[in-house]
N, C-alpha and C positions, 0 to 999 in steps of 0.2 A: 641299715644302710650306714657305709661306714663312711670318714669324714674325707676318706680318697676318692669317693664317689663323685661323679660328674654332677656339677650342680645346674640348676634351671635357670635362663637366664629370667631377669625379669623384663617381664611385656614393657614397649614403651608405648603403649597408648592408654597407661593408667593415668587415672586423674590427678592434677597437679595439688600438691600436698604444700600447703601456704606454709602449716605449720614447719614442716620439713625443710622449704626454702628458707624461711625465716631463720632457724638453728644455722642450716650450712652458710648464712652469708654471717652470722654473730660468729661463729669459728674461724671463719677467714678473717674477721677484723680482728680478734683475739689471738690469733696466731700472727698476723704481721704487726701488731703491739708486742708481745715477745720477741720476737727476731730483730723488729727493732731497736729495742731497750740492749739486747743482746748484743745488736751489731754497733749500738753506742758504744757498750763499753769497751769494745773493743777497739773501737778508734781512740777513747780516752784512754787507754792502756798503751798503744799506741804512740800518741803524744805524750804524754805524761814518760814513758822511755828514751822516746826521742832529745828531750827539755831535759832528762834526769839532773845530767851535770852543770848545765845553765841556771836551770832554775832548780834550786833543793828542794824549795816547800812544795815542789808537785808531789815530793813524796808518799805523803798520805794520799792525796788522789791515785797515783798509782798504784798500790797497795787495796783500794778500794775497786778501781777497777777491774785489778788482776784478778780479785777475788770474783766479784761478780760475775765477770767473764768464765770463771771455773764453774763458779754454781750454777750459770745459765746455760753451759756446755753441759753439765753434769745432767741438770733436769732435764732440758733437751731429749739427751739421748736416752733417759728413762724413761720419757714419753711416747716418743718415737719407737722404742722397743717393744712396746704393747701392740700397736699397729705394723710394723713391721720394719723390714731390717734394716739400721741407719748405713747411709750411702749404699745400699744392696748390697751387701756385705754380709755373708749368712753368719753372722758372727753367733754365739752359743748363747741360748737363755734369750733371744731376741725373737721379733716378730710371735709373741707369746698368744695373742689372739687366732691369727692362723694356723698356728699348729695345735693349736685345743678347738678347733671348731668343732667337731663332735661331744666334745665334753662341757662346752658350751649350750651347745643345742641341747642335750641331756640334763644340763643342769634347769633349764629355763623350762626344760617339759614339764620336770619333778617339782620345781617351784610352784608353777601354776596349779598342777595338781594337788599338792601338798598342803600349801597354803590359801590360795585364793580362793580353791575349790572345795575348798574345807566346810563342812557342815554348818560350825558357828561363825567363822568367818563370812561367808557368804550369807548367814542370814543376818549378820550384823551389817553388812553391807548394803545388802537388798531393804532393809529397815531404814539405811540413815537415806535411801535414797527416796524416799516416795513417791515410788512411781505413780504411784493413784493419784496425788495429789497435781506431781508435773502433768501426768494428761489431763487433769480437769481444769488447769488454767492453761494446758495447750487448747482445749475444746472448746473453752468459754469464749476464745479470741472470735469476735466476726469474721475475719479472714480467714481462719481457719477452718471453721464449722461451714462456710458458705464454697469454700473449694472440696473439702471432700465431698461435702451433698451433690455438687455440680460431678463428681468422678464417679461417686456411686449411681445417682439417678442415671448419668449415660449410660453405664454399663450394664442397668437392668436388664432394656429392651432384647440385646441381642443373646442374655443369658434365657430370659423368659421363652423368645424364639425356637432356642434350641432345644428347649426343654418340650415346649409344644402345648396348644391350652388342655386337648384333654388329660393329658399327662399332668398339668399343671394342676386343673383343677383335683384330680384324685388327690396329687400330694398335699394340697392343702388341705381337702377333707379327712385325710386319714392322719394328716399333721397335726392339725387342731384336736380329733377326738383322742389323738393318741396324750397331747399335752393336755386335754381334761382330765383322761382315765389315770395321767400319772400325778399330775397335781391336785386333784380331790379327791384323796385320800384321807381316813380319818387321821392316822398318825400325820400325815402331812399337815393335812390342816392343823391340827393341835400344836405343830412345830410352826406354823405361821403366826397363831393366836398366842403363842407364847411368846413368840420374838416381839409382834406388837403391845402384848402387855407389860413385856419387860423394857420396853423404851417410851412407855404411856403413849403409845399410839392409840389406844381403845378410846381416852381420854379424849383426845383429840378429835375424833369422830363423834363421840357423844356432844362433846361441844359444838362440832357444824351439824350435826343434826339439830340440837337444840335451837340454833340459828337460824336453820332454815324453816323450822315449823313457826316460831316466833314471826318471821319474814312470812309465812304464810296466812298466821294470821292477821297481820298488819293488811294485808293486802286485799282479804277475803270478809270484812268489814261487813260491806253489805248482805254477801250470804250470808253469816250468822245473824244479821237483822231478822233477815228474812226467815230463815228457821225457827227465829225465837216468836217472831211474830204469827208464824204457822201454827205452832201450839199452846199459844195463850186463848183465851177465849175471845170471845167475836165482841164481847162488851167491855174487853178492857181499854182502857183508853191509849192514845197512841203514844202520849211521853211516856208511858208506864212501861209499855212496850221495848221502844226506846232504850229507857233507863236497865230494864233488862239486858238486854242485846251489850249495852255498852258494859256492864259489869259481870256479863260473862265473859267477853271482850277481855277486859282488865283481868279478871281471875283464870282464863287460861295461860296470857301472856304473864302476869305475874307469879304463876306456876312454873312456868318454863325458864324465866328469868334466876329462880331460885336454885333451878338445877344448876346453874353454872358456878355456884358455891361447891367446890372438891368434898366439902363435910357434908355436903346434904345425903339425906338417908337414903334417899333413890340410887345414888350414886356408889354406896356402900353393897347397896341389893345389885347394882349392877355388875359391879368388881366379885360379887361373889357367884352371879350367872355366870359371868364369862369362867373363872377359874374352875366352876364346876363343869362348862361346857367342856374346857381343856380336858380335865381328867375323864372323862367320859370318851372323848375323842384319843384318848392316847390307851385307855385300858379297857372298856366296855365293847366287847366282841359284838353285842347287842344295837350298841349304839353306831359302831363300825359299818355293821350289814345292811342297816337301814339307809346310811350314807352311799353304801354301793348302790340299793335297790335306789333311791333316788337320781341317784347318776344314770342306771343303765335305762330308766325310762325317758329320762331325757334324751339321752343318745338313742335310745330305738328309736325316737320319733318319727316319724317321715316327715315333717314339718321340719325339724331339726335337720337332717340331712340335705333336705332341699336348698334349706338354709346356707348350709355350709358350701352346698357347691356352686349358690349364688355367689356368696361370697368371693372363691376362687374365682370366678367366672369376671366379676368385677374388676377384682385386681389385676387379672391377666391383661385386660382390656384399659384400662387404667395405666399399667407398666409400657404395654406396647405405644401406646400413644402417648408417652412421653409426658403426662402432665406435668404440668408447673408445680401444683400441690402437692405431687411426692417427692420433689426437690427441696419444696417449703417445707413440708412435713420432718424428711428426713434433717434437712440445717435446722430446725427447732429439737429435734430430738439429742442430736449432736451437743447445740450448747446447752440444752438442759442438763443434759447428763454431764458436762464442764461443770454447770455450777455448780449439779449437787456432788459432786466429787470435790469441790474447791472450798466448799463451804459446809458440808454434810460430814462430821469427824469421825461419824459409827460406821456411815458407809465407807469411805476414805479409808479407813480402819481393817474392816473387812475385808476390801480388794485391796490392798498391801498383804494383808495376810494371807489371801487366796494367794495372788502372783508369788510369794514368799514361799510359799509350800510347792506350788507349782515347779517354780523352777528351780527348788532344792530336788524336786523329786525325780527335773529331768537330767540335771547337770551333775548332781553327786555321785548318784551310783555310774555314773559314767566318766567321773575325775581323769581314770589313769586310760583311757581310750584318748579322753580330749588331751592331757598329756603328751601322750605319745603322738597324735597328730602335730603337737606344737614343735616338737623334738624333730618329725620327720620335716617339718613345715622351714625351721632354721635351718635345718640340713641341707634340704635343698636350694639355700641361697649359694650363691655364689657369694665368696670371701670376701671378694672386694663389695657385695652389698651387704655382708656384716659387717665389716671395719665402716664402711659407711656410715649405716644405722646406728650402730655404738659410737662411733668422734660425732655423730648431729648432735647425741643426747648428751654425752661427757666430756665432750673434746673442747669446750669451752671453758670448763672450771679445770682441765688440765693444763691448759694455757696458761690461766693464773699461776698456777704451780711453777712455770717456769717463769713467767714476770717474779712470783715470790721469791722464786730460787736464785733470781738475780739480783736482788734488792736486798736478801739476805744475806746470800753470799759475800755483796762487795760491805756490807754490815760487819760482819765476821773479822772478815779481813783488815779492815782499818782497825775495831779491835786488836786484832793480833799485833798489828804496825805500833800501836800504841802503848802496847805492853811492851814488846821486847825494847823499843825504844827507852821508854822509862827504866826499865828492867839494866841496859846498858849503859844507862847514866849513873 
C-alpha cells in the first residue's frame, strides 16, 4: 500500500485511553506555556521599542526581547514544520511527517522486526519480565483465584451438556488411559526420578515415610503389646511382657529416628537403589518390558475399565449439578499454583524458560510478517491520526525546545548587545 492510499478512519467506539488523554492535556499545557512566553517576548520588545528614546536603559531589555522573539519564532517554525505546514502555506521541507507517512510506517515495521523481535533481544526481555512470577503473584491473590474459579465453574455445565454424557464418559476413559500409557513408560519414569533426585525430592519422600512410620508405631502401641504377648510363653509374667513390648516399640522408633540422619548407611543404600533403578529404567529393555507388561495388565483389567467409566459418570453429574465443591477445588488449585509459582524458584524458572522458548518459537520465525502487518497498520492510519499519536508522545518535549529557544535566544541577544556596546566604547 502506498502512502497515497486511502486511510482507514479510527472507530469512534474504541475505549477511552486515559494515558493518551493525559498526554494530550500535557501537550496543550506546554504549548500554551511556550506560546505565552513568545507573546510575552513580543510585548516586551514592543514596549522597549516604544520607550527606547525616552528610557535609554531599556536597550538591553529590547535586545533580549528581540532575540528571544526571533529564537521563539524560529523554534516554533521548526517544531510546526515537523507535523504540518506553518500558517497552512506549502513551504518546501515542511509537513515532514505527513509527506513521509509511508517511510515512517516502513521504518516502524523494520524496527519491530529487526530489533524488538530479534531472538536475543526478545529472549532477554522475556527473561526480565518474569512472567511466571507475575502470574504466581496474580493467582495467589484471594480475589483473583475466587473470580477465576467462579468463571471457570460457571462455564463448565454448558460445555459438558454440549458434549453429552456418553461422549464425556468415553472421552474421560480414553483420556485417562492415554495419559497413563504416555506417562508410565520406563524412559519417562527415569526422567521423573532423575528430576526428583536432582532436586532432593527423594530424601523428602523418605523423610515423610519415616515420619508416617513413627506415627504409626506411636499410635499402635497396644497392638504391638498384644502381638508380643501372643508370642511370649504363658508362664511369663505380665510385667516382663510389658517390658518386652516397650523395648520393641522403642527399638523400632529409635531405628526409624536414626534414618533421619542424612549420613545413615540405609540412606546411602536407598540412594544407590534409586540410582540403579533410574539406570535400569533408562537403559534396560528387559526392565522397560516389565513396566509395559504391568501397565498393560492394569489397563486391560475390566475392573479398571469400570472404574474409569464410573469416574467419568461421577464427574459428569457433579459438573452438571454445578457443585460448590468444584468451584472450591478450582479456587484452591489456582491459589496453590500461584503460591508455588511465587515461592518455588525452580518451578518458576522452568515455566519462564518454557514460556520464553514457546514465545520465541512462535514470534521469531514470523517477525518479518509481523513487521509487515505493523507497517500496513500504520499506513492505514489517517495522517491526522499519525500526527496526533506522535505529537502526544513527543510533542510535550518539543514544546520545551520552543521554551528553551526563546530563553536561550534572549540570552544570546543580550550577550551580543553587551559585546557590541563594550566594543563601541
